[in-house]
N, C-alpha and C positions, 0 to 999 in steps of 0.2 A: 296091783296097778294094772288098769286096762290097757292093752296094747292097741295102738292106732291101726286102723284098717288100711291096707295097701290100696293106692288109688286105682290099680289095675283090677281090683276085686269088684265084681258087680254090685256089692253092697255099699261101696264107697259113694258118698253123695256127689263126687266129681267124676265118677266112672263114666265111661262111654255110654253105657246102658242108661244110667240115670240122666245124663245130660241130654241124650237124644229123646228120651221120654218127656223130659221137661220142655224141650224145644218143640216137640210135636204139640204139646198142650198150649204153648204160647202161640204157635202158628194157627191152631184152631180158633183161638181168640181173635187173631188178626184177619182170618179169612173173611169174616163178616164186613170188614172195612175195605178189603181189596177191590171189591166191585166198584165202590165209589171212587177209590183211588185210580182205578183204570179209566173211569170216565173222566176224571180230572186230567189224567195224562193225555187222553185223546182230544179234549176240547180246550185245555188251558195250559198245560206244561208239557208239550211234546218233547220226547227224548228223555224224560225223567221216569223213575220208577223201575224196579226190578221185581218181576213176579215169577220167574222160573227159579225155583229154589235150588235144585240140584243139577242145574246145567247152566251153561253160559247163556246170557240173554241174547236174543236176536239183535241184529244190527239196529241201533237206535235211529229212529226217524225223527228228524227235527221239524217236519211238517206233517200235516194230516189232511186228507181229502174232506174230512167232515167239517173243517173250519173254513168259512168263506170270509167272514168278518172277524178280524183279529182284535177287536176292541177289548175283549176279556184279557188277552195276554198283555196288551198295552196298559190296561188299568192295573194289572198285577205288578208290572214293572214300575209303574208310578208309585204304588204303595211300597214296594220293597226298596226302591231308591230313596224314598222319603224316610223310611225307617232306618236305612243304613246311614244316611247323612244326619238324621235327627237323633239317633241313639248311639251309634258306634262310628262316628266320623273320624277318619285318621288325621284330619286337619286340626283337631282340637281335643283336649282331654275330655273324656266322657265318663270317667269314674274318679272317685276320691276316696282315699284311705284315711281313717281316723281311729283313734283309740275309743274302745267301747266304754271304758271307765271314765266317768266325768271328772274324777279326782286327778287323773293324769292327762286328761285331754288338753288342758292348758299348760302342761309342763313343756316348755319350749325345746329342750334337748331331744326329748322323745318325739315331739311333734315334727321337729326338723328331720330327724332320722327317718320317720315314716314317710315324709314328703319326698325325701331323696329316694326311698324305695319306690314310691309311686312314679317318679320320673324314670327310673331305671326300668321299671316294668313297662311303661309306655314305650320306651325305646326298644325293648325286646319284642313287644308285639309288632312294632313297625318292621323289625328285621325278620320276623317270622312270616308265615303265609296266612296269618289270621285274617287280614283285611281282604285278601283274595278269595277267602272261603266264606266269610260272613255274609256277603251279599247274596251268594247262591243259597246260603242257609235260609235267608229271609224268604226266598222263593218257595223252598220246601215248607217253611213254617206257615206262610200265609196261604199257599196253594192247597196243601194237604191238611193243614190244621195241626200238624206235628212235625217237628224238626229236631235233628240230632247231629252232633259231630264228635269226633274223637279228639281228645286233648291229651297228647302223649308227651312224655319226657324222654322218649327214645329218639331224639333228633340225632342225625348223623353228622351235624356240623357243630363246631365249638361255639360259634357266634350265636346260634339259636338254641336256647335252653329247652324249647318245646316245639312241637309241630302239631298241625291241625289237619283233620281229614273229614270231608263232608260225606254224610250218608244220605241215601235217597229212600223214598218210600218202598216198602217191600223187602228192603235189604236187612231189616232188623226187626226184632220183636222185644218187648220189655214188659216188666211188671213193676208196680210202685209199692212203696212201703207205707208205714203208718203216717209219716210226715208228708206224704204226697209226692215225694221225689222218687225217681226210678232207682231201684236197688238190685234188680235182676235184668240182665241184658243179654240177648242172643244176636249174633251177627253172622251172616253168610259172607264168606270171603272167597273170591275166585282168583286163583293164581295159576300160572303155568307150572308144569312139573319141574322145570329148571329153577324157577324161583323158590319152590318148596324145598328142593334139594339143597340149594345154596343157603336158604334160611335155616333149615333143620337137617343138616347132613347126617346126623346120627339117628334121628327119630323118623325121618320120612319112610313111607311104606316101601316094600320091595317092588310092588307094581309101579310106583311112581319113579323109583330109581331105574327100573328096567326101561321105562319110556324114554328117560333121558339118555341112558347108555345106548339104546338102539336107534336113537335119533341122530344119525351121523351128520345130517345136513345142518343141524343146529337150529332148525326152524320149529317152533313150538306149534303143533297142530292139535294138541290135547290140552285139557284144563283139569285143575284139581279144585275140588270144592272143600273148603274148610268151614267148620262151625266153631265160633268163639263164644264162650259162655263166661260172663262176668257176673259175680254175685257177691252180696255182702256176707262174706265168710272170712274169718281170720286166716291170714297167711303170715305166720310169725307175728310181728308187731303191726302188720298192715291189716286194715279192716276189710279190704276187698281182695278177691282172688279171681284171676282169669285163667281159663284152661282152653286150649285149642286142640281140636281133633280133626284128623283127615277123614272126610266122609266119602268122597268120590274122586276117582281119577280115571282119565281116559276120555274118549270122544262121547261115549254113552254113559250117562249117569246111572241108569238102571243096571247096566252091566257091572259097574264098579261097586255099587253099593252092596251087592251081594257078598263080596269077599273083602269088604273094608270094615271089619270090626276090630280095630286096633286094641292091643292090650294096654298101651300107655299113650298118653297125650303127646302132641308135638311140643307143647309149651305149657308151663305152669308158672305163674308169677303173681305178685301182689301189687296192690295200689294203696296209697295212703288216702286218696280221694277217689270218688267215682269218676272214671275217665270218660264217660259218655253223658254229658249233660243234655237233658231233653227239655224242649219247650213245647207247650201245648197252647194253642190259641184260646180255646175254651172247651170245657167238658160238660157233659150232662150226667148228673148222678154219679155213679161209680164207674163210668167209662174210663178206660185206660188211655185210649187215643183221643186226640183233640179234633174239634170241628172248627174250620177256619172260614174266612170269607170266600175261598174257592168253592167250598161245598155249597154255600148259600147262593153263589152266583151261577152255578152250573145250570139250573133250570132256565134262567134268563139267557144264558149263552146258547143253550140248545134252541130255545125259542127264536133267538136272533138269527141263527143259521137257517132255520126254516123260513123266516121272513125274507132273508136275503136271497134264498133260492127262489121263492115265489116272485120277488122283485125282479130278479134277473130273468126268470122265465117270462114274466109279463113284458119286460123290456124287449126281449127277443121276439115275442109274438107281435108286439106293436111295430117293431122295426121290420121284421120279416115274418108276417103272418102265414099260416098254412093256406095253401091255394087250391082252387078247383081248376084243373087244366084239362082241356079236351084230350080224349084218348089218342087222337091222331098226332098230337103234339108231344107225345111221350119222348123224352130225351131231346126235344127241340126247343123247349121254352128257355127263355133267357130272362132271369129275374134280377140281373145286376143293374145298377144305375145306368141309364142310357141304353139298356138292352132293347133289341128290335125283335118282335115276334110277328111272323107273316101268317095270315090265314085268309081263306077265301069266303068262308061263311061268316057273316057279321055276328051271328048269334053265338058263334064259338069264341068266347072270350075267356080270359083268365080272371077269375074272381076269388076273393078271400073266402075261406070256409066260414069264418066268424068275424064279427066286428068287435075288436078288443077295445073296450072302454076302461082304461086303467087309471085310477086316481093316484098319480105319482106323488103329488104333494101330500096327500093324506097318508099314504104308506110311508113316505120318507119321514113324516112327523112321528108316526108310530114307531119306526125303527129308531129314531133319535131318542124317544122316551125310554125304550128298552136299553139303549146304550147308556143313558143317564142312570138308570137303575143299577146297571153293572158297575159303573164308575162309583156310585154311592156305596155299593157293597164293598168296594175296595178303598173307601175313604179318600177318593181322589178330590172331593170337594174341600178337604182339609189342606192337602198339599199343593193344590193348584190355584188357590184363591188369590195369591199375590199377583198373578198375571192376568186377572180378569178385567180390571179397571185401572189402567195406568194413569188416567187423568182425574183420579179421585181427589176431592178436596180434603184438607186436613180434618175437617169435622167428619166427613164420610170415612176417612182412614181410621179415625178413632172408633167409630162405630164398627168398622170391619174388624179391628183388633179385639173388641169386646165379643163380637160374634165368633171369631176364631178361637178365643179362649173357651167359649161355650162348646164349640165343636170338638175342641181338644179333650174335653171331658169324656167324649165317646170312646176315645182310645185309652182312657185312664186305666180301666181294669186290665186291658190287654198289656199295657206297658208295665204295670205293677207285677203282673204274673210273669211276664218275660224276665223282669229283673230278678224275681225271687227264684224261678225255676232254672234259668239259664245263665244270664249275664253274671250274676254274683257267684255262682259255682265256678264259672270259667275263670273269673278273676282270682277267686280264692285258690283254685288249683294252680294257676300260673304263678301266683305269689309264692305258694308253698314250694313249688318246683324250684324257683329261683333261690328261695331260702335254703333248700337242701343242697343246691349246687353252689352255694356261697357266692351268689352274684350280687349280694348287697354288702354295704359297708358293715364291718363287724361292730356289734353293739357291746359297749363296755360292760363288765360284770355288774357294776353298780346300777347301770340303767336296765340291764337285763333282769335284775331282781324285781324291779318295780313295774316292768312292762307286762301288760296283760293281753287280752284278746283285742283284735282290731275289728272295725266295722267297715263295710263297703257301701258307699252311697253313689247314686248316679247323678252326674251333673251335665248330661247331654242336653241339647236344646229341648227335646221332647220331654225329658224327665224334669227339666227346670220349669217347663210350661205347666206341667202337672202341679208343681209346687207354687206356681204363680198365684194361686188363690190365697195362699198364706201371705204372700207379699202384698197382694191387693188389700188384704185385711189390715196389715200394718200401715200401709200408706193411707188408707181411709181413716183409720183411727188417729194417726198423727195429724192428718189434715183437719179432722174435727177438733182436736185439742188446740191446734194453731188458731183456728177461728174463734174458739171459745176463749182463748187467752186474751183476745182483744177486749173482752169485757171483764174478765177476772183472771189476773196473773197467777193466783194461787192454784189454779188447775194444773199448772206445770209441775207442781210438787208430786203429782201422780206418775210422772213419766220418768223412766230410767232410760235415758237416751243411749247410753253405752250399750245396754242390753239389747235395745232395738237395733242398733247398728250391727252388732255381732250376729243377731238373729237374721238380719237381711243378708249379711255376708255369708252365713252358713247356708241359707236357702239358695243363694246365687252361686255357691261353690267358689268363692274367692280364695285364691291361694294364700299360703302362709305369709309370704313377703309383702303382700298388699296391705293387709290389716296389721296394725301394730299390736304386739303382745300387751296384755293388760298391765303387766308390771312396767313395761316401757312407757305406756300411756300415763300411769300414775307417777312415774319418775319425771316424765316430761312436764306434767302439770305441777309437780312439786317445785321443779326448777323454775318454771314460769312464775309461780306464786312468789318464790324467793326473789326473783328478779324484779317483779312488780313491787314487792315490799321494799327492796333496796332502793328502787327508783323513787318510791313515795317518800322514803326516809331522806334521800338526797334532796328531793324537792322541798321538804319541810325544813331541812337544815339551811338550804339556800334562802328560803323565805325568812327564817329566823335571823340569818346573817344579814340579809338585806334590811330587815326591820331594825336590827341592832345598829347597823351602819347609819340608818336614818336618825336614830336616837343620838348617836355619837355626834353626828354632824350638827344636829339641833343644839346639843349641849355646848359644843364648841362655839357655835354662833352666839349662844346666850352668854357664855363666858366672855367672848370677845366684845360683845355689846356692853356687858357689865364693866369690863375693864376699860373700854373706851369711855363709858359714862363716868366711871370713877376718875379717870384722868381729866376729863372735862371739868368735873366738879372741883378737882384739886386746882386746876388752872384758874377756875373761876374764883375760888377762895384766894388764891395768890393775887389775882388781879384786884380783888376787893380790898385785900390788905394793902396793896400798893396804892390804890386810890385813897384809902383812909389815911395813910401816912402823908399823902400829899395834902 
């Protein structure tokens, strides 16, 4: 039997030597993207991005001198706010859990249990820091084309089963597997020596401990660089393994890297799911990192800044043009409004160097066209349509709705990819974390035996709008059948109304309590049919009784009439006999 290689050995796949070699290779792949990311940071997302790998980044600047017109940043925030409210709004459910097997999908006890899990998961997301992180994630995602965050089950509070942490561009590198999802992840973590010693008291390096022990004032003036490596590699029964190494400690990274070749990692642990879901706006070929609207908008944003600079310069030259001033008036000219300049020679006058003839209207229109291009790059025409014409007629509003559905198709591929790469893995990991921590109601052994895999579907407004085409198809078909039924009622035999209603409910994401179960619907219809049958029977009995009553009355009348006639006849005979005797 082959003996496992010790992790401290250079031959081990998770050894410091192997990890750092793989990290350098991943960084070399990322370097080609960093130049574009730096430009995006300068012109679109100031304050974001970390590009100093082995040292603490410089103080973040939330403004930049290169940006005069901030329409790009405004358009980005419109897009990210629209995606946040349209995809992951905290004010309404945006995902739905259902059983993947159609045979148990309609089994009400299992469906009710899964819906209860869905409600508990929604409540846990509200208690966590998910919604405070996700909006910033969309900025990274749309700005740089790639976004990632950490989904951990190492929460320090009992009320929150998981916690989230946002990563910025340049802070991480990754590689994808055959399924297109990331399965190799590197991350640079910057901590103070005190944090490292408190987190890893037994594994922290001697240099790091010396910094803490010699720092009597308790003020951290140095930093420690950690490299985290997460890979699809079994860790016991867990399919993913994370290893953390201390790379640099001290004020100078170059000084510390030389003597920071640890024999063992600070931490080795496993994950049941990949803890770093990654979303990419769009990729070209076999590219690892994504390309987003921020990359496409940068040329327009840079052109806009040049136009704004020229516009401002022309404005200044028009208001305060360069002047020709006589030499003897050096330091004596007054160009302020109402200023007085005295001279004896009438030929010595102050004149402008040039006559500035600037087309303010034309340049303003050109700037506006560039701004509109930037806004279209960030899909602002989709999210801001509702505020354009508040006095629109109902007919025009209908036309606008149709146009908006067509525009929404532009976001279709992006939303579908975001759901597949990011949102569904996040929900899946959070669900499994709560399941492992026993945050759901226990499932009985009988139900557990028949329960299978679950599926995740998105029911947010944007996701529902993407499925609105299917709803429109059903509505159009039902409308056609309704019109055709006016001429031939037999066409209704082709329609399964129950199936159409359930299909519309599934597309709309209707909750379990709103739509009656099929068994309850059948029972309700059976009872209604029985009640109608009993009512019809009672009405028939009443009619029969009424008819019988009429017959009886007529018979009694006939008998009475006959009896009266017989009595009269008898009296007549008696009277005749009496008259004969006389």
